[in-house]
NURO-286997 format. One record per residue: residue in one letter; x, y, z of N, C-alpha, C in turn. Coordinates in steps of 0.2 Angstrom, whole numbers, plus 5000, padded with zeros to 4 digits. Atoms other than C-alpha are relative to their C-alpha. Layout:
+------+------+------+------+-------+-------+-------+------+------+------+
| code | n.px | n.py | n.pz | ca.px | ca.py | ca.pz | c.px | c.py | c.pz |
+------+------+------+------+-------+-------+-------+------+------+------+
|    A |    X |    Y |    Z |     X |     Y |     Z |    X |    Y |    Z |
...
+------+------+------+------+-------+-------+-------+------+------+------+
***
This chain:
+------+------+------+------+-------+-------+-------+------+------+------+
| code | n.px | n.py | n.pz | ca.px | ca.py | ca.pz | c.px | c.py | c.pz |
+------+------+------+------+-------+-------+-------+------+------+------+
|    X | 5007 | 5002 | 5001 |  5343 |  4824 |  5066 | 5001 | 4995 | 4996 |
|    X | 5000 | 5011 | 5003 |  5336 |  4807 |  5060 | 4996 | 4998 | 4998 |
|    X | 5006 | 5002 | 5002 |  5323 |  4802 |  5049 | 5000 | 4996 | 4996 |
|    X | 5002 | 5004 | 5003 |  5317 |  4787 |  5041 | 4998 | 5002 | 4994 |
|    X | 5002 | 5001 | 5007 |  5312 |  4786 |  5021 | 4997 | 4993 | 4999 |
|    X | 5002 | 5008 | 5004 |  5305 |  4771 |  5014 | 4994 | 4999 | 4993 |
|    X | 5004 | 4996 | 5006 |  5298 |  4771 |  4997 | 4997 | 4993 | 4999 |
|    X | 5006 | 5006 | 5001 |  5282 |  4758 |  4993 | 5003 | 4992 | 5007 |
|    X | 5000 | 5005 | 4995 |  5282 |  4748 |  5014 | 4997 | 4994 | 4997 |
|    X | 5003 | 5008 | 4997 |  5277 |  4730 |  5015 | 4996 | 5001 | 5005 |
|    X | 5004 | 5003 | 4990 |  5273 |  4729 |  5034 | 5000 | 5009 | 5001 |
|    X | 5001 | 4992 | 4999 |  5267 |  4748 |  5039 | 4998 | 4999 | 5005 |
|    X | 4999 | 4996 | 4993 |  5267 |  4744 |  5058 | 5007 | 4995 | 4999 |
|    X | 4992 | 5007 | 4997 |  5283 |  4729 |  5062 | 5006 | 5008 | 5000 |
|    X | 4993 | 4996 | 5000 |  5296 |  4743 |  5056 | 5001 | 5009 | 5000 |
|    X | 5000 | 4996 | 4999 |  5290 |  4758 |  5058 | 5000 | 5003 | 5010 |
|    X | 4999 | 5000 | 4989 |  5287 |  4752 |  5079 | 5007 | 4999 | 5001 |
|    X | 4990 | 5000 | 4997 |  5307 |  4747 |  5078 | 5003 | 5007 | 4998 |
|    X | 4997 | 4992 | 4999 |  5311 |  4765 |  5073 | 4996 | 5000 | 5006 |
|    X | 4999 | 4995 | 4996 |  5303 |  4773 |  5083 | 5001 | 4996 | 5006 |
|    X | 4997 | 5000 | 4992 |  5310 |  4760 |  5096 | 5006 | 5004 | 5001 |
|    X | 4996 | 4996 | 4997 |  5325 |  4768 |  5095 | 5000 | 5006 | 4997 |
|    X | 5000 | 4995 | 4995 |  5318 |  4785 |  5096 | 5002 | 5004 | 4993 |
|    X | 4998 | 4995 | 5008 |  5320 |  4792 |  5075 | 4995 | 5004 | 5002 |
|    X | 5006 | 4996 | 4997 |  5308 |  4805 |  5080 | 4994 | 5003 | 4991 |
|    X | 5008 | 5000 | 5006 |  5302 |  4806 |  5061 | 5000 | 4995 | 4995 |
|    X | 5000 | 5005 | 5005 |  5300 |  4795 |  5047 | 4992 | 5003 | 4995 |
|    X | 5005 | 5000 | 5010 |  5291 |  4794 |  5026 | 4998 | 4994 | 5000 |
|    X | 4999 | 5004 | 5006 |  5284 |  4783 |  5018 | 4996 | 5002 | 4995 |
|    X | 5003 | 4996 | 5005 |  5282 |  4786 |  5001 | 4995 | 4995 | 4995 |
|    X | 5001 | 5008 | 5005 |  5268 |  4773 |  4991 | 5000 | 5001 | 4994 |
|    X | 4998 | 5000 | 5011 |  5268 |  4772 |  4972 | 4991 | 4997 | 5001 |
|    X | 5007 | 5003 | 5003 |  5250 |  4768 |  4963 | 4994 | 5004 | 5002 |
|    X | 4997 | 4996 | 5002 |  5247 |  4783 |  4965 | 5006 | 5003 | 5005 |
|    X | 4994 | 5000 | 4993 |  5262 |  4792 |  4975 | 4995 | 5004 | 5005 |
|    X | 5003 | 4996 | 4995 |  5257 |  4799 |  4989 | 5007 | 5000 | 5005 |
|    X | 4996 | 5000 | 4995 |  5268 |  4804 |  5006 | 4995 | 5001 | 5006 |
|    X | 5001 | 5000 | 4993 |  5268 |  4802 |  5022 | 5004 | 5001 | 5004 |
|    X | 4997 | 5000 | 4998 |  5274 |  4809 |  5034 | 4999 | 4998 | 5008 |
|    X | 4998 | 5002 | 4991 |  5278 |  4805 |  5053 | 5004 | 5005 | 5005 |
|    X | 4996 | 4998 | 4994 |  5283 |  4813 |  5069 | 4998 | 4996 | 5007 |
|    X | 4998 | 5001 | 4996 |  5290 |  4804 |  5085 | 4994 | 5001 | 5007 |
|    X | 5001 | 4995 | 4992 |  5276 |  4806 |  5102 | 5004 | 4998 | 5002 |
|    X | 4995 | 5003 | 4994 |  5280 |  4807 |  5117 | 4999 | 4994 | 5002 |
|    X | 5000 | 5004 | 5000 |  5270 |  4792 |  5119 | 5004 | 4994 | 4998 |
|    X | 4997 | 5002 | 5003 |  5284 |  4785 |  5106 | 4996 | 4995 | 4995 |
|    X | 5006 | 5003 | 5006 |  5270 |  4781 |  5094 | 5001 | 5004 | 4995 |
|    X | 5000 | 4997 | 5004 |  5272 |  4789 |  5077 | 4994 | 5003 | 4998 |
|    X | 5007 | 4994 | 5002 |  5258 |  4805 |  5071 | 5000 | 4998 | 4993 |
|    X | 5000 | 4995 | 5006 |  5253 |  4808 |  5054 | 5001 | 5008 | 5000 |
|    X | 4998 | 4994 | 5004 |  5259 |  4826 |  5050 | 4998 | 5005 | 4997 |
|    X | 5002 | 4999 | 5009 |  5258 |  4826 |  5032 | 4998 | 4998 | 4998 |
|    X | 5000 | 5006 | 5007 |  5252 |  4817 |  5018 | 4996 | 5004 | 4997 |
|    X | 4999 | 4999 | 5010 |  5251 |  4821 |  4999 | 5000 | 4999 | 4997 |
|    X | 4996 | 5001 | 5010 |  5248 |  4818 |  4982 | 5005 | 5005 | 4999 |
|    X | 4998 | 4993 | 5005 |  5253 |  4835 |  4977 | 5004 | 5004 | 5001 |
|    X | 4996 | 4997 | 4998 |  5262 |  4842 |  4989 | 5001 | 5001 | 5008 |
|    X | 5001 | 5001 | 4993 |  5269 |  4839 |  5005 | 5003 | 5009 | 5004 |
|    X | 4996 | 4993 | 4992 |  5275 |  4856 |  5021 | 5000 | 4997 | 5001 |
|    X | 4999 | 5001 | 4997 |  5282 |  4852 |  5032 | 5005 | 5004 | 5004 |
|    X | 4996 | 4997 | 4997 |  5292 |  4860 |  5045 | 5004 | 5000 | 5003 |
|    X | 4997 | 5008 | 4995 |  5299 |  4846 |  5057 | 5002 | 4995 | 4993 |
|    X | 4992 | 4998 | 4997 |  5314 |  4840 |  5054 | 5004 | 5005 | 4993 |
|    X | 4994 | 4994 | 5004 |  5319 |  4855 |  5041 | 4992 | 5002 | 4997 |
|    X | 5004 | 4995 | 5004 |  5309 |  4867 |  5031 | 4996 | 4998 | 4993 |
|    X | 4999 | 5002 | 5005 |  5302 |  4859 |  5016 | 4992 | 5001 | 4997 |
|    X | 5006 | 5000 | 5008 |  5289 |  4862 |  5000 | 5002 | 4996 | 4993 |
|    X | 4997 | 5006 | 5005 |  5292 |  4847 |  4989 | 4991 | 4998 | 4997 |
|    X | 5003 | 5005 | 5003 |  5283 |  4844 |  4977 | 4998 | 4995 | 4995 |
|    X | 4998 | 5008 | 5000 |  5278 |  4827 |  4975 | 5000 | 4999 | 4990 |
|    X | 5001 | 5004 | 5010 |  5268 |  4829 |  4953 | 5006 | 5000 | 4999 |
|    X | 4994 | 4997 | 5004 |  5288 |  4838 |  4948 | 5005 | 4992 | 5007 |
|    X | 4995 | 5006 | 4998 |  5297 |  4820 |  4957 | 4995 | 4994 | 4997 |
|    X | 5005 | 5007 | 5002 |  5283 |  4809 |  4952 | 5004 | 5000 | 4991 |
|    X | 4996 | 5002 | 5007 |  5291 |  4798 |  4935 | 4992 | 5001 | 4995 |
+------+------+------+------+-------+-------+-------+------+------+------+
***
């Protein structure tokens, strides 16, 4: 299982495209001010599709089952 996670990405287009080109199936982007988590899955067409996003609680089944309270990890 591969997952790429970026905190406060400056490049919201080129870097995800690079990850998709090498077929990393899951990509998460964490933004700050306010904290917000975006989770993407690689689609059959080779581009990322939004799987979930939240500023309170992230709930996913892939790449693993997770229920992450964003409020609890926010400084």
